[in-house]
C-alpha positions in Angstrom: 33.9 -33.5 7.6 31.7 -36.1 6.0 29.7 -33.5 4.2 32.7 -31.4 3.1 34.3 -34.5 1.9 31.1 -35.5 -0.1 31.1 -31.9 -1.7 34.8 -32.3 -2.9 34.3 -35.8 -4.2 31.2 -34.8 -6.2 32.5 -31.6 -7.6 36.3 -32.4 -7.9 37.0 -29.4 -5.8 40.3 -29.5 -4.0 41.0 -29.0 -0.3 42.7 -25.6 -0.9 39.7 -24.3 -3.2 37.2 -25.7 -0.7 38.9 -23.8 2.1 38.7 -20.6 0.0 35.0 -21.2 -0.4 34.5 -21.6 3.2 36.4 -18.3 3.8 34.4 -16.5 1.1 30.9 -17.7 2.3 31.6 -17.7 6.0 30.3 -14.2 7.0 26.8 -13.5 8.0 25.1 -16.7 6.6 22.9 -17.1 9.6 22.3 -13.6 10.7 18.6 -14.7 11.2 18.4 -17.4 13.9 21.2 -19.3 15.5 21.9 -22.9 15.7 23.1 -23.6 19.2 26.6 -24.8 18.6 30.1 -23.3 18.9 30.8 -24.0 15.2 27.5 -22.9 13.8 29.0 -20.5 11.2 31.3 -23.2 9.9 28.5 -25.8 9.8 26.1 -23.3 8.0 28.7 -22.4 5.5 29.7 -25.9 4.8 26.1 -26.9 4.2 25.2 -23.6 2.4 27.8 -24.4 -0.3 26.3 -27.8 -1.0 22.8 -26.3 -1.0 23.8 -24.0 -3.7 25.3 -26.8 -5.7 22.1 -28.9 -5.3 20.0 -26.0 -6.4 22.0 -25.6 -9.6 22.0 -29.4 -10.3 18.3 -30.3 -9.5 15.5 -27.9 -8.5 13.5 -30.9 -7.3 16.2 -32.1 -5.0 16.5 -28.6 -3.6 12.8 -28.7 -3.0 12.8 -32.1 -1.4 15.3 -30.8 1.1 13.1 -27.9 1.9 10.2 -30.3 2.5 12.3 -32.4 4.7 13.2 -29.4 6.8 9.6 -29.2 7.9 9.3 -32.8 9.1 10.7 -34.7 12.0 14.5 -35.6 11.2 14.4 -39.4 11.4 12.4 -42.0 9.5 10.6 -39.9 6.9 8.8 -42.6 4.8 9.3 -42.2 1.1 5.8 -43.6 0.5 4.3 -40.7 2.7 5.9 -38.2 0.5 4.9 -39.8 -2.7 1.3 -40.4 -1.6 1.1 -36.6 -0.7 2.7 -35.4 -4.0 -0.4 -33.4 -5.1 0.2 -31.1 -2.2 3.8 -30.3 -3.2 5.0 -27.4 -5.2 6.5 -28.1 -8.7 8.9 -29.6 -9.7 8.8 -31.8 -6.8 5.2 -32.7 -7.3 5.8 -34.4 -10.5 9.1 -36.0 -9.3 7.6 -37.5 -6.1 4.9 -39.1 -8.1 7.3 -41.0 -10.3 9.3 -43.6 -8.4 12.3 -43.4 -10.8 12.5 -39.7 -10.8 12.1 -39.7 -7.0 14.9 -42.0 -6.4 17.1 -39.8 -8.8 16.2 -36.8 -6.8 17.2 -38.5 -3.5 20.5 -39.6 -5.1 21.5 -36.0 -5.7 21.0 -35.2 -2.0 22.8 -38.4 -0.9 25.8 -37.4 -3.0 26.3 -34.3 -1.0 25.6 -36.1 2.3 22.5 -34.0 3.0 20.2 -37.0 3.6 20.6 -40.6 4.7 18.5 -43.4 3.2 17.5 -46.6 4.9 15.3 -48.9 3.0 12.1 -46.9 2.5 12.9 -43.8 4.6 15.0 -40.6 4.7 16.7 -38.9 7.5 18.2 -35.5 7.7 20.6 -34.1 10.3 18.8 -31.7 12.6 21.3 -28.9 11.9 20.8 -29.4 8.1 17.1 -28.9 8.7 17.7 -25.8 10.8 20.0 -24.3 8.2 17.7 -25.2 5.3 14.8 -23.4 7.1 16.9 -20.3 7.8 17.9 -19.9 4.2 14.3 -19.6 3.1 12.5 -16.1 3.0 9.4 -16.2 5.2 6.9 -16.6 2.5 8.7 -19.7 1.2 8.7 -21.0 4.8 5.0 -20.8 4.9 4.8 -22.7 1.6 6.7 -25.6 2.8 5.2 -25.6 6.3 1.8 -25.9 4.6 2.9 -28.6 2.2 4.5 -30.6 4.9 1.4 -30.6 7.2 -0.8 -31.5 4.2 1.4 -34.5 3.4 1.5 -35.8 6.9 -2.3 -35.2 7.3 -3.0 -37.3 4.1 -0.9 -40.1 5.4 -2.2 -40.2 9.0 -4.8 -42.9 9.3 -8.4 -41.8 10.0 -9.2 -44.4 12.5 -6.3 -43.7 14.5 -7.6 -45.1 17.8 -8.1 -48.6 16.3 -5.2 -51.0 17.0 -4.8 -52.2 13.4 -3.6 -48.6 12.7 -1.3 -48.1 15.6 2.0 -49.0 13.7 1.2 -46.5 11.0 0.2 -43.8 13.5 3.3 -44.4 15.7 5.5 -44.0 12.6 4.0 -40.8 11.5 3.4 -39.2 14.9 6.8 -37.5 15.1 6.2 -35.9 11.7 2.7 -34.8 12.7 4.0 -33.1 15.9 6.9 -31.5 14.0 5.0 -30.3 11.0 2.0 -29.0 12.9 4.3 -26.9 15.2 6.2 -25.4 12.3 2.9 -24.7 10.5 1.3 -23.1 13.6 4.4 -20.8 14.1 3.8 -19.5 10.5 0.0 -19.5 10.5 0.0 -21.9 7.7 -2.2 -24.9 6.9 -4.2 -24.5 10.1 -7.2 -26.5 9.0 -5.0 -29.6 8.2 -2.9 -29.1 11.3 -6.1 -29.1 13.5 -7.4 -32.3 11.8 -3.9 -33.9 12.1 -3.5 -33.3 15.8 -7.1 -34.4 16.5 -6.2 -37.8 14.9 -2.9 -37.9 16.6 -4.6 -37.2 20.0 -7.1 -40.0 19.4 -4.2 -42.3 18.7 -2.5 -41.5 21.9 -5.9 -41.9 23.7 -6.3 -45.3 22.2 -2.8 -46.3 23.5 -3.7 -44.9 27.0 -1.1 -42.2 26.8 -3.6 -39.8 28.4 -1.3 -36.9 29.4 0.3 -36.8 25.9 -3.2 -37.0 24.3 -4.4 -34.1 26.5 -1.5 -31.9 25.3 -2.0 -32.8 21.8 -5.7 -32.3 21.8 -5.5 -28.9 23.5 -3.2 -27.8 20.7 -5.8 -29.1 18.2 -8.5 -27.1 19.9 -6.5 -23.9 19.8 -5.7 -24.3 16.2 -9.2 -25.1 15.2 -10.4 -21.9 17.1 -7.9 -19.9 15.2 -8.7 -21.4 11.9 -12.5 -21.7 12.2 -13.7 -19.4 14.9 -15.0 -20.4 18.3 -18.4 -21.5 17.2 -17.7 -23.9 14.4 -18.6 -27.5 14.4 -14.9 -28.5 13.9 -14.3 -26.8 17.3 -17.0 -28.8 18.9 -15.4 -31.9 17.6 -12.1 -30.9 19.2 -13.8 -30.1 22.4 -15.5 -33.5 22.4 -12.2 -35.4 21.9 -10.5 -33.4 24.6 -13.5 -34.1 26.9 -13.1 -37.9 26.6 -9.4 -37.7 27.4 -10.2 -35.5 30.5 -12.7 -38.1 31.6 -10.0 -40.8 31.2 -7.7 -38.6 33.4 -10.4 -38.2 36.0 -11.1 -34.6 35.4 -14.9 -35.0 35.2 -15.6 -31.3 35.7 -13.4 -30.3 32.8 -14.8 -33.0 30.7 -18.4 -31.8 31.4 -17.6 -28.2 30.7 -16.1 -29.1 27.3 -19.0 -31.5 26.4 -21.5 -28.8 27.3 -19.8 -26.1 25.1 -19.6 -28.7 22.3 -23.2 -29.4 22.6 -24.1 -25.6 22.6 -22.1 -25.2 19.3 -23.6 -28.2 17.6 -27.3 -27.4 18.6 -26.8 -23.8 17.2 -25.1 -24.8 14.0 -26.5 -28.2 13.2 -29.7 -28.5 15.1 -30.9 -30.9 17.9 -31.6 -33.7 15.6 -28.2 -33.9 13.8 -26.4 -37.1 14.5 -23.3 -35.3 15.7 -25.5 -33.4 18.2 -27.1 -36.5 19.4 -23.7 -38.3 19.8 -22.3 -35.5 22.0 -25.5 -35.3 23.9 -25.1 -39.1 24.6 -21.6 -38.5 25.8 -22.9 -35.9 28.3 -25.6 -38.1 29.7 
């Protein structure tokens, strides 16, 4: 009701005319994929009407909504999006890099109740995200999945296991998990997804959340193997990170197996004297 009211207020459309639009657009909008609610068709149609209006009014705003559909729904830092502007398709790339234009773009989505804004962050209803993704052709989903994982990867601190970075990591962790999952589904941005999950796993390890760290680092390892092949140094890094968490969990056998595999890769690819090889060898000893 809030969204429908926002559309009518913004466009001057009357209740009768809006009802006719719902009737006209209400068939087959979500033939692919289903949102799990009894009123999914009405919801999808209601938002679909506003999506089309936004697309006609501001291409950048439509692009921003597509990006938001590939992040976690709550607390999307505006600064995170702006800092990753270089990874965004145009016209959102130029818009996100300009604070005035970016705020104007957000205002378009707010007028149609498609996003909420709280200080420096955006939030989008989960059903809006689901409908926005379903409207996209598969190739465009890959584009936005790739863009989202690159934006979050840029924003996630490198030294994620150090306490001074925990606040930033905690805020970005939901977006890291959401963006990498959606990218992995579409085989998009795998190298960035692997790096991002490794950093997220190290953050969780630093917070002593070892079971969660293990799950995240196992995902990172699988993605790195898919992106680089089983014998790449990046895979050795993922193995080494996972081994440290397994050791923390008391699985010394599992940790030793992964360290030995990592050491085999590094010796073959980088040589015995390389600093990375020596570091991993020290972990084994």
